[in-house]
LUMGUTOR-40421 format. One record per atom (N, C-alpha, C): atom name; x negated, y, z negated. Coordinates in steps of 0.02 Angstrom, whole numbers. Each point is the difference from the previous one (the first is absolute). Layout:
N
+----+--------+--------+--------+
! at !   east !  north !     up !
+----+--------+--------+--------+
! CA !      X !      Y !      Z !
...
+----+--------+--------+--------+
END
This chain:
195
+----+--------+--------+--------+
! at !   east !  north !     up !
+----+--------+--------+--------+
!  N !   4967 !   1235 !   1116 !
! CA !    -43 !    -57 !    -15 !
!  C !      0 !    -11 !    -76 !
!  N !      6 !    -64 !    -18 !
! CA !     -5 !    -18 !    -70 !
!  C !    -56 !    -52 !     -6 !
!  N !    -50 !     16 !    -40 !
! CA !    -58 !    -44 !     -6 !
!  C !     18 !    -60 !    -44 !
!  N !    -11 !    -60 !     29 !
! CA !     15 !    -62 !    -37 !
!  C !    -61 !    -26 !    -36 !
!  N !    -60 !      6 !     32 !
! CA !    -60 !    -25 !    -34 !
!  C !    -58 !     48 !     13 !
!  N !    -41 !      8 !    -52 !
! CA !    -59 !     43 !      4 !
!  C !    -55 !    -34 !    -40 !
!  N !    -54 !    -17 !     34 !
! CA !    -54 !    -37 !    -33 !
!  C !    -66 !     36 !     11 !
!  N !    -41 !      2 !    -53 !
! CA !    -67 !     27 !      7 !
!  C !    -40 !    -47 !     45 !
!  N !    -31 !     28 !     52 !
! CA !    -38 !    -41 !     48 !
!  C !    -75 !      5 !    -15 !
!  N !    -28 !     62 !     -2 !
! CA !    -71 !      6 !    -12 !
!  C !    -19 !     73 !    -15 !
!  N !    -59 !      7 !    -30 !
! CA !    -32 !     66 !     -9 !
!  C !    -63 !      0 !     42 !
!  N !    -11 !     54 !     36 !
! CA !    -59 !      4 !     44 !
!  C !    -41 !     62 !    -17 !
!  N !    -65 !    -11 !     -4 !
! CA !    -45 !     56 !    -12 !
!  C !    -18 !     35 !     65 !
!  N !      2 !    -39 !     55 !
! CA !    -16 !     27 !     66 !
!  C !     56 !    -16 !     49 !
!  N !      8 !     42 !     50 !
! CA !     54 !     -9 !     48 !
!  C !     -4 !    -67 !     36 !
!  N !    -62 !    -22 !     15 !
! CA !     -5 !    -63 !     37 !
!  C !     15 !    -62 !    -43 !
!  N !     15 !     11 !    -65 !
! CA !     22 !    -56 !    -42 !
!  C !     76 !     -6 !     -1 !
!  N !     35 !     49 !     29 !
! CA !     73 !      0 !      0 !
!  C !     28 !    -60 !     40 !
!  N !     63 !    -19 !    -13 !
! CA !     29 !    -58 !     35 !
!  C !     -6 !      6 !     76 !
!  N !    -10 !    -57 !     32 !
! CA !    -10 !     -1 !     72 !
!  C !     57 !    -36 !     36 !
!  N !     58 !     -3 !    -32 !
! CA !     57 !    -37 !     30 !
!  C !     43 !     43 !     46 !
!  N !    -18 !     64 !      7 !
! CA !     35 !     42 !     49 !
!  C !     68 !     26 !    -21 !
!  N !     22 !    -14 !    -62 !
! CA !     65 !     26 !    -22 !
!  C !     -2 !     76 !     -6 !
!  N !     56 !     34 !     14 !
! CA !      0 !     73 !     -5 !
!  C !    -10 !     23 !    -73 !
!  N !    -32 !     58 !     -7 !
! CA !    -15 !     26 !    -67 !
!  C !     28 !     71 !     -7 !
!  N !     30 !     12 !    -58 !
! CA !     24 !     66 !    -19 !
!  C !    -38 !     20 !    -63 !
!  N !    -40 !     52 !      5 !
! CA !    -46 !     18 !    -54 !
!  C !     26 !     58 !    -41 !
!  N !    -19 !      1 !    -64 !
! CA !     20 !     52 !    -47 !
!  C !    -63 !     31 !    -30 !
!  N !     -2 !     66 !      2 !
! CA !    -59 !     36 !    -26 !
!  C !     23 !     64 !    -34 !
!  N !    -41 !     25 !    -44 !
! CA !     15 !     64 !    -33 !
!  C !    -54 !     15 !    -51 !
!  N !      4 !     60 !    -28 !
! CA !    -48 !     16 !    -52 !
!  C !     12 !    -46 !    -60 !
!  N !    -51 !    -10 !    -39 !
! CA !      7 !    -41 !    -60 !
!  C !     56 !     29 !    -44 !
!  N !     37 !    -45 !    -32 !
! CA !     52 !     19 !    -47 !
!  C !     63 !     28 !     34 !
!  N !     10 !    -15 !     64 !
! CA !     59 !     26 !     35 !
!  C !     60 !    -47 !     -6 !
!  N !    -12 !    -60 !    -27 !
! CA !     55 !    -47 !     -9 !
!  C !      5 !    -53 !     55 !
!  N !    -58 !    -16 !     29 !
! CA !     -2 !    -47 !     57 !
!  C !     19 !    -71 !    -21 !
!  N !    -31 !    -24 !    -54 !
! CA !     15 !    -68 !    -23 !
!  C !     74 !     -7 !    -20 !
!  N !     26 !     51 !    -34 !
! CA !     70 !     -2 !    -20 !
!  C !     46 !     -2 !     61 !
!  N !    -17 !     38 !     52 !
! CA !     41 !      1 !     60 !
!  C !     -2 !    -69 !     34 !
!  N !    -59 !    -29 !      6 !
! CA !     -6 !    -67 !     32 !
!  C !     41 !    -51 !    -40 !
!  N !     -4 !      3 !    -66 !
! CA !     39 !    -47 !    -41 !
!  C !     75 !     11 !     10 !
!  N !     21 !     63 !      4 !
! CA !     71 !     15 !     10 !
!  C !     24 !    -26 !     67 !
!  N !    -40 !     12 !     53 !
! CA !     20 !    -22 !     67 !
!  C !      6 !    -75 !      6 !
!  N !    -43 !    -36 !    -38 !
! CA !     -2 !    -74 !      5 !
!  C !     42 !    -35 !    -54 !
!  N !     36 !     39 !    -41 !
! CA !     41 !    -28 !    -54 !
!  C !    -41 !    -40 !    -51 !
!  N !    -62 !     21 !    -11 !
! CA !    -42 !    -35 !    -49 !
!  C !    -27 !     50 !    -50 !
!  N !    -11 !    -25 !    -61 !
! CA !    -23 !     45 !    -53 !
!  C !    -76 !     10 !      1 !
!  N !    -37 !    -51 !     22 !
! CA !    -73 !      6 !     -6 !
!  C !    -38 !    -29 !     59 !
!  N !     29 !      6 !     60 !
! CA !    -36 !    -23 !     59 !
!  C !    -63 !     43 !      9 !
!  N !     10 !     65 !      2 !
! CA !    -57 !     47 !      1 !
!  C !    -12 !     21 !    -72 !
!  N !    -62 !      0 !    -21 !
! CA !    -17 !     15 !    -70 !
!  C !      9 !     74 !    -14 !
!  N !     44 !     16 !    -47 !
! CA !     10 !     70 !    -21 !
!  C !    -48 !     12 !    -58 !
!  N !    -39 !     54 !      4 !
! CA !    -50 !     13 !    -51 !
!  C !      9 !     69 !    -30 !
!  N !    -18 !      5 !    -64 !
! CA !      0 !     66 !    -32 !
!  C !    -61 !     39 !     22 !
!  N !    -49 !    -35 !     28 !
! CA !    -62 !     33 !     23 !
!  C !      4 !     13 !     74 !
!  N !      1 !     63 !     21 !
! CA !      2 !     14 !     72 !
!  C !    -62 !    -27 !     35 !
!  N !      9 !    -17 !     63 !
! CA !    -58 !    -22 !     40 !
!  C !    -16 !    -73 !     -9 !
!  N !     48 !    -40 !    -23 !
! CA !    -13 !    -71 !    -14 !
!  C !     -5 !    -42 !     63 !
!  N !     39 !     17 !     52 !
! CA !     -4 !    -38 !     62 !
!  C !    -64 !     19 !     36 !
!  N !    -46 !    -48 !      6 !
! CA !    -64 !     15 !     32 !
!  C !    -13 !    -46 !     59 !
!  N !     49 !    -42 !     15 !
! CA !     -5 !    -46 !     56 !
!  C !     61 !      8 !     44 !
!  N !     -3 !    -29 !     60 !
! CA !     59 !     -2 !     44 !
!  C !     40 !    -62 !    -19 !
!  N !     60 !     10 !    -26 !
! CA !     41 !    -56 !    -24 !
!  C !     56 !    -14 !     50 !
!  N !      3 !    -63 !     22 !
! CA !     52 !    -22 !     47 !
!  C !     53 !    -41 !    -36 !
!  N !     63 !     18 !     10 !
! CA !     57 !    -38 !    -26 !
!  C !     41 !    -26 !     59 !
!  N !     10 !    -64 !      3 !
! CA !     38 !    -30 !     55 !
!  C !     75 !      4 !    -15 !
!  N !     36 !     32 !     45 !
! CA !     71 !     12 !    -10 !
!  C !     41 !    -46 !     46 !
!  N !     43 !    -40 !    -31 !
! CA !     45 !    -45 !     37 !
!  C !    -36 !    -41 !     53 !
!  N !    -64 !    -16 !    -12 !
! CA !    -40 !    -40 !     46 !
!  C !     -9 !     33 !     69 !
!  N !     20 !     65 !      6 !
! CA !      1 !     32 !     66 !
!  C !    -47 !     59 !      8 !
!  N !    -10 !     38 !    -52 !
! CA !    -41 !     60 !      5 !
!  C !    -34 !     15 !    -66 !
!  N !    -48 !     46 !      3 !
! CA !    -38 !     18 !    -61 !
!  C !     16 !     71 !    -23 !
!  N !      8 !      6 !    -65 !
! CA !     -1 !     65 !    -32 !
!  C !    -72 !      7 !    -26 !
!  N !    -33 !     55 !     17 !
! CA !    -70 !      7 !    -17 !
!  C !     -9 !     59 !    -48 !
!  N !    -30 !    -15 !    -57 !
! CA !    -14 !     49 !    -52 !
!  C !    -72 !     24 !      7 !
!  N !     -8 !     62 !     23 !
! CA !    -67 !     27 !     11 !
!  C !    -24 !     38 !    -63 !
!  N !    -66 !      4 !    -10 !
! CA !    -25 !     38 !    -58 !
!  C !     23 !     72 !      2 !
!  N !     15 !     27 !    -59 !
! CA !     17 !     71 !     -5 !
!  C !    -60 !     43 !     17 !
!  N !     12 !     61 !     20 !
! CA !    -56 !     45 !     15 !
!  C !      3 !     60 !    -46 !
!  N !    -58 !     31 !     -8 !
! CA !     -2 !     63 !    -37 !
!  C !     -2 !     -6 !    -76 !
!  N !    -18 !    -58 !    -26 !
! CA !     -4 !     -5 !    -73 !
!  C !    -70 !     16 !    -24 !
!  N !     -6 !     46 !    -46 !
! CA !    -66 !     28 !    -18 !
!  C !    -43 !    -46 !    -43 !
!  N !     30 !    -48 !    -36 !
! CA !    -39 !    -37 !    -49 !
!  C !    -36 !    -61 !     27 !
!  N !     -6 !     -4 !     65 !
! CA !    -45 !    -52 !     28 !
!  C !    -60 !     37 !     28 !
!  N !    -55 !    -37 !      7 !
! CA !    -62 !     32 !     23 !
!  C !      7 !     23 !     72 !
!  N !    -44 !     47 !     21 !
! CA !      2 !     24 !     69 !
!  C !    -11 !    -57 !     49 !
!  N !    -44 !    -47 !    -18 !
! CA !    -13 !    -58 !     43 !
!  C !     63 !    -41 !     10 !
!  N !     37 !    -11 !    -56 !
! CA !     61 !    -39 !      4 !
!  C !     52 !     37 !     43 !
!  N !      6 !     66 !    -10 !
! CA !     47 !     39 !     40 !
!  C !    -16 !     -5 !     74 !
!  N !    -66 !      3 !     16 !
! CA !    -22 !     -6 !     69 !
!  C !     20 !    -69 !     27 !
!  N !     -9 !    -51 !    -43 !
! CA !     19 !    -68 !     20 !
!  C !     74 !     -6 !     14 !
!  N !     41 !     30 !    -45 !
! CA !     72 !     -1 !     11 !
!  C !     16 !     32 !     67 !
!  N !    -28 !     60 !     11 !
! CA !     20 !     37 !     60 !
!  C !    -22 !    -36 !     63 !
!  N !    -59 !    -32 !     -2 !
! CA !    -21 !    -38 !     58 !
!  C !     46 !    -60 !     12 !
!  N !     18 !    -34 !    -55 !
! CA !     44 !    -58 !      4 !
!  C !     69 !     22 !     27 !
!  N !     26 !     54 !    -29 !
! CA !     65 !     25 !     20 !
!  C !     -1 !     22 !     73 !
!  N !    -52 !     38 !     19 !
! CA !     -6 !     26 !     68 !
!  C !     -4 !    -58 !     50 !
!  N !    -41 !    -49 !    -15 !
! CA !     -7 !    -57 !     45 !
!  C !     66 !    -38 !      7 !
!  N !     34 !    -11 !    -56 !
! CA !     64 !    -36 !      3 !
!  C !     49 !     39 !     44 !
!  N !      8 !     64 !    -15 !
! CA !     50 !     41 !     35 !
!  C !    -15 !      7 !     74 !
!  N !    -63 !      8 !     17 !
! CA !    -18 !     13 !     70 !
!  C !    -12 !    -64 !     41 !
!  N !    -20 !    -54 !    -34 !
! CA !    -22 !    -60 !     38 !
!  C !     47 !    -59 !     -6 !
!  N !     44 !      0 !    -49 !
! CA !     42 !    -59 !    -12 !
!  C !     59 !     -1 !     50 !
!  N !     -7 !    -41 !     51 !
! CA !     51 !     -1 !     53 !
!  C !     68 !    -25 !    -25 !
!  N !     -1 !    -40 !    -53 !
! CA !     64 !    -27 !    -26 !
!  C !     41 !     53 !    -36 !
!  N !    -32 !     56 !    -19 !
! CA !     37 !     51 !    -38 !
!  C !     50 !     36 !     46 !
!  N !     63 !    -10 !    -15 !
! CA !     54 !     29 !     41 !
!  C !     14 !     72 !    -24 !
!  N !     -3 !     11 !    -66 !
! CA !     21 !     64 !    -28 !
!  C !    -32 !      9 !    -68 !
!  N !    -13 !     64 !    -16 !
! CA !    -29 !     18 !    -65 !
!  C !     48 !     44 !    -39 !
!  N !     17 !    -21 !    -60 !
! CA !     41 !     41 !    -45 !
!  C !    -47 !     39 !    -46 !
!  N !      2 !     66 !      6 !
! CA !    -41 !     43 !    -42 !
!  C !     42 !     26 !    -58 !
!  N !    -19 !    -18 !    -61 !
! CA !     39 !     19 !    -58 !
!  C !    -24 !     66 !    -29 !
!  N !     47 !     44 !    -16 !
! CA !    -16 !     62 !    -35 !
!  C !     49 !      9 !    -58 !
!  N !    -24 !     30 !    -53 !
! CA !     41 !     11 !    -60 !
!  C !     48 !     58 !     13 !
!  N !     65 !    -14 !     -4 !
! CA !     51 !     50 !     15 !
!  C !     -3 !     60 !    -48 !
!  N !    -32 !    -10 !    -58 !
! CA !     -1 !     54 !    -50 !
!  C !    -54 !     53 !     14 !
!  N !    -44 !    -16 !     47 !
! CA !    -57 !     46 !     13 !
!  C !      9 !     37 !     66 !
!  N !    -26 !     61 !      2 !
! CA !     -3 !     36 !     63 !
!  C !    -49 !    -36 !     46 !
!  N !      3 !     12 !     66 !
! CA !    -48 !    -34 !     44 !
!  C !    -72 !      9 !    -24 !
!  N !    -34 !    -56 !     -9 !
! CA !    -68 !      1 !    -26 !
!  C !    -50 !      1 !     58 !
!  N !    -54 !     35 !    -10 !
! CA !    -51 !      8 !     53 !
!  C !    -23 !    -68 !     26 !
!  N !    -14 !    -46 !    -45 !
! CA !    -27 !    -65 !     20 !
!  C !     51 !    -40 !     42 !
!  N !     65 !      6 !    -18 !
! CA !     52 !    -34 !     39 !
!  C !      6 !     32 !     70 !
!  N !     -1 !     66 !      2 !
! CA !      6 !     35 !     64 !
!  C !    -59 !    -16 !     45 !
!  N !    -60 !     -5 !    -29 !
! CA !    -59 !    -19 !     39 !
!  C !      8 !    -71 !     28 !
!  N !     27 !    -44 !    -41 !
! CA !      9 !    -69 !     21 !
!  C !     52 !     -4 !     56 !
!  N !     54 !     39 !     -7 !
! CA !     52 !      3 !     52 !
!  C !    -30 !     26 !     65 !
!  N !    -43 !     50 !     -5 !
! CA !    -33 !     28 !     59 !
!  C !    -43 !    -54 !     34 !
!  N !    -37 !    -37 !    -41 !
! CA !    -42 !    -55 !     26 !
!  C !     43 !    -52 !     37 !
!  N !     58 !    -17 !    -29 !
! CA !     44 !    -49 !     33 !
!  C !     25 !     27 !     67 !
!  N !     19 !     64 !      0 !
! CA !     24 !     30 !     62 !
!  C !    -53 !      3 !     54 !
!  N !    -60 !     20 !    -20 !
! CA !    -55 !      6 !     49 !
!  C !    -18 !    -68 !     30 !
!  N !     14 !    -54 !    -37 !
! CA !    -16 !    -67 !     24 !
!  C !     61 !    -38 !     26 !
!  N !     55 !     36 !      7 !
! CA !     63 !    -30 !     27 !
!  C !     21 !    -63 !    -37 !
!  N !     -6 !      3 !    -67 !
! CA !     21 !    -57 !    -42 !
!  C !     75 !      8 !    -14 !
!  N !     41 !    -52 !     14 !
! CA !     71 !      5 !    -15 !
!  C !     12 !     -2 !    -76 !
!  N !     30 !     52 !    -26 !
! CA !      9 !      2 !    -73 !
!  C !     63 !     39 !    -19 !
!  N !     22 !    -10 !    -61 !
! CA !     54 !     38 !    -29 !
!  C !    -19 !     20 !    -71 !
!  N !     35 !     50 !    -26 !
! CA !    -14 !     24 !    -68 !
!  C !     54 !    -26 !    -47 !
!  N !    -21 !    -31 !    -54 !
! CA !     46 !    -26 !    -51 !
!  C !     -7 !     43 !    -63 !
!  N !     52 !     35 !    -17 !
! CA !      1 !     40 !    -61 !
!  C !     19 !    -46 !    -58 !
!  N !    -44 !     -8 !    -49 !
! CA !     13 !    -44 !    -57 !
!  C !     26 !     39 !    -60 !
!  N !     26 !    -37 !    -49 !
! CA !     22 !     28 !    -65 !
!  C !     54 !     53 !      8 !
!  N !     44 !     -9 !     49 !
! CA !     53 !     50 !     13 !
!  C !     51 !      3 !    -56 !
!  N !      2 !    -53 !    -42 !
! CA !     47 !      1 !    -56 !
!  C !    -22 !     48 !    -55 !
!  N !    -62 !     23 !      2 !
! CA !    -26 !     44 !    -52 !
!  C !     21 !     73 !     10 !
!  N !     31 !     14 !     58 !
! CA !     20 !     69 !     17 !
!  C !     74 !      2 !     17 !
!  N !     30 !     60 !     -3 !
! CA !     68 !      8 !     24 !
!  C !      0 !     -6 !     76 !
!  N !     57 !    -15 !     28 !
! CA !      5 !     -7 !     73 !
!  C !    -21 !     64 !     35 !
!  N !     18 !     58 !    -28 !
! CA !    -19 !     64 !     30 !
!  C !    -76 !      8 !      3 !
!  N !    -33 !    -20 !    -55 !
! CA !    -73 !      7 !     -2 !
!  C !    -34 !    -48 !     49 !
!  N !     27 !    -60 !      6 !
! CA !    -27 !    -48 !     49 !
!  C !      7 !     29 !     70 !
!  N !     60 !     25 !     15 !
! CA !     13 !     27 !     67 !
!  C !    -44 !     60 !     15 !
!  N !    -10 !     44 !    -49 !
! CA !    -42 !     58 !     12 !
!  C !    -73 !    -20 !      7 !
!  N !    -21 !    -53 !    -36 !
! CA !    -69 !    -26 !      7 !
!  C !    -12 !    -28 !     70 !
!  N !     49 !    -38 !     25 !
! CA !     -5 !    -28 !     67 !
!  C !      0 !     56 !     52 !
!  N !     42 !     50 !    -11 !
! CA !      4 !     57 !     47 !
!  C !    -67 !     37 !      2 !
!  N !    -33 !      6 !    -58 !
! CA !    -65 !     33 !     -3 !
!  C !    -51 !    -40 !     40 !
!  N !      1 !    -66 !     -8 !
! CA !    -45 !    -43 !     39 !
!  C !     11 !     10 !     74 !
!  N !     63 !      2 !     20 !
! CA !     16 !     10 !     72 !
!  C !    -28 !     66 !     25 !
!  N !      9 !     53 !    -39 !
! CA !    -25 !     66 !     20 !
!  C !    -75 !      0 !      8 !
!  N !    -34 !    -31 !    -48 !
! CA !    -74 !     -1 !      2 !
!  C !    -23 !    -40 !     61 !
!  N !     31 !    -58 !     12 !
! CA !    -22 !    -42 !     56 !
!  C !     17 !     32 !     68 !
!  N !     54 !     37 !      3 !
! CA !     21 !     30 !     64 !
!  C !    -51 !     51 !     25 !
!  N !    -42 !     24 !    -45 !
! CA !    -53 !     47 !     22 !
!  C !    -48 !    -33 !     49 !
!  N !     -9 !    -66 !     -6 !
! CA !    -48 !    -33 !     44 !
!  C !     28 !    -61 !     37 !
!  N !     64 !    -16 !    -13 !
! CA !     30 !    -59 !     32 !
!  C !     60 !     21 !     42 !
!  N !      3 !    -27 !     62 !
! CA !     59 !     11 !     42 !
!  C !     58 !    -44 !    -23 !
!  N !    -18 !    -64 !    -12 !
! CA !     51 !    -48 !    -21 !
!  C !    -19 !    -26 !    -69 !
!  N !     47 !      5 !    -47 !
! CA !    -16 !    -21 !    -69 !
!  C !      8 !    -75 !     -8 !
!  N !    -41 !    -30 !    -45 !
! CA !      8 !    -72 !    -14 !
!  C !     66 !    -14 !    -35 !
!  N !     23 !    -61 !      5 !
! CA !     61 !    -20 !    -36 !
!  C !    -15 !      4 !    -75 !
!  N !     52 !     17 !    -39 !
! CA !     -9 !      8 !    -73 !
!  C !     52 !    -42 !    -37 !
!  N !    -22 !    -28 !    -56 !
! CA !     43 !    -43 !    -41 !
!  C !     -1 !     27 !    -72 !
!  N !     58 !      1 !    -32 !
! CA !      6 !     20 !    -70 !
!  C !      9 !    -63 !    -42 !
!  N !    -43 !    -11 !    -49 !
! CA !      4 !    -62 !    -39 !
!  C !     -6 !     11 !    -75 !
!  N !     26 !    -49 !    -36 !
! CA !    -11 !     -5 !    -72 !
!  C !     -2 !    -74 !    -17 !
!  N !    -56 !    -23 !    -25 !
! CA !     -7 !    -71 !    -17 !
!  C !     46 !    -18 !    -58 !
!  N !      9 !     46 !    -47 !
! CA !     43 !    -14 !    -58 !
!  C !     72 !     -8 !     21 !
!  N !     23 !     42 !     46 !
! CA !     71 !      0 !     20 !
!  C !     12 !    -41 !     63 !
!  N !    -52 !    -31 !     26 !
! CA !      3 !    -38 !     63 !
!  C !     25 !     44 !     58 !
!  N !    -14 !     64 !     -4 !
! CA !     20 !     47 !     51 !
!  C !    -48 !     -4 !     60 !
!  N !     29 !      0 !     60 !
! CA !    -41 !      1 !     61 !
!  C !    -20 !    -70 !     24 !
!  N !     18 !    -51 !    -39 !
! CA !    -20 !    -68 !     18 !
!  C !     27 !    -20 !     69 !
!  N !     65 !     11 !     10 !
! CA !     30 !    -20 !     64 !
!  C !    -29 !     39 !     59 !
!  N !    -11 !     65 !    -10 !
! CA !    -25 !     41 !     57 !
!  C !    -70 !    -21 !     20 !
!  N !    -43 !    -16 !    -50 !
! CA !    -68 !    -23 !     17 !
!  C !      2 !    -68 !     34 !
!  N !     37 !    -47 !    -28 !
! CA !      1 !    -68 !     28 !
!  C !     37 !     -3 !     67 !
!  N !     52 !     40 !      8 !
! CA !     35 !      3 !     65 !
!  C !    -46 !     28 !     53 !
!  N !    -42 !     49 !    -20 !
! CA !    -48 !     28 !     48 !
!  C !    -50 !    -54 !     20 !
!  N !    -26 !    -38 !    -49 !
! CA !    -47 !    -54 !     16 !
!  C !     32 !    -49 !     49 !
!  N !     63 !    -18 !    -13 !
! CA !     34 !    -48 !     44 !
!  C !      6 !     29 !     71 !
!  N !     12 !     65 !      5 !
! CA !      8 !     31 !     67 !
!  C !    -65 !      0 !     39 !
!  N !    -57 !     -8 !    -35 !
! CA !    -65 !      1 !     33 !
!  C !    -23 !    -69 !     22 !
!  N !     35 !    -51 !    -23 !
! CA !    -23 !    -69 !     13 !
!  C !     16 !    -22 !     71 !
+----+--------+--------+--------+
END
């Protein structure tokens, strides 16, 4: 799949404000500062469709981008960022939980993790939550250009070992780098296969 057009559609504070046109949605989520905006921009061939910020935790709304007039790429707020108030964090998690569990249009959730880090407790807890609720998702390893291929592979292997302790079947995994446009085809081809 090659994206021809990507347009910002809307930002929603609540799930019931999201578009009601029934188009399929593919959502992206991850801890703050994982490179979500950069990945969305890379996938859509645009420099500033999703706002890239030096300040983690900038996405606080559900952002819908209309892709080729056919489907939505959805940018969800990051989770686990400490510099927002507890009330705001609770708001994010309620918003995120409601979107993930109640949004019928959501076909698949891409969970982004930083390839440079060992499996983080908060990510593993989120993965567990997705599994317990039968949410279709895959893991996207970001910033793979920052490591040697061996280190990336051993990091992914470690993730697999950790998840195998509680998972019979592992989620699909993607290796990406926004700077090198790595993983673009595999993510978009997967989206196309789900349509």
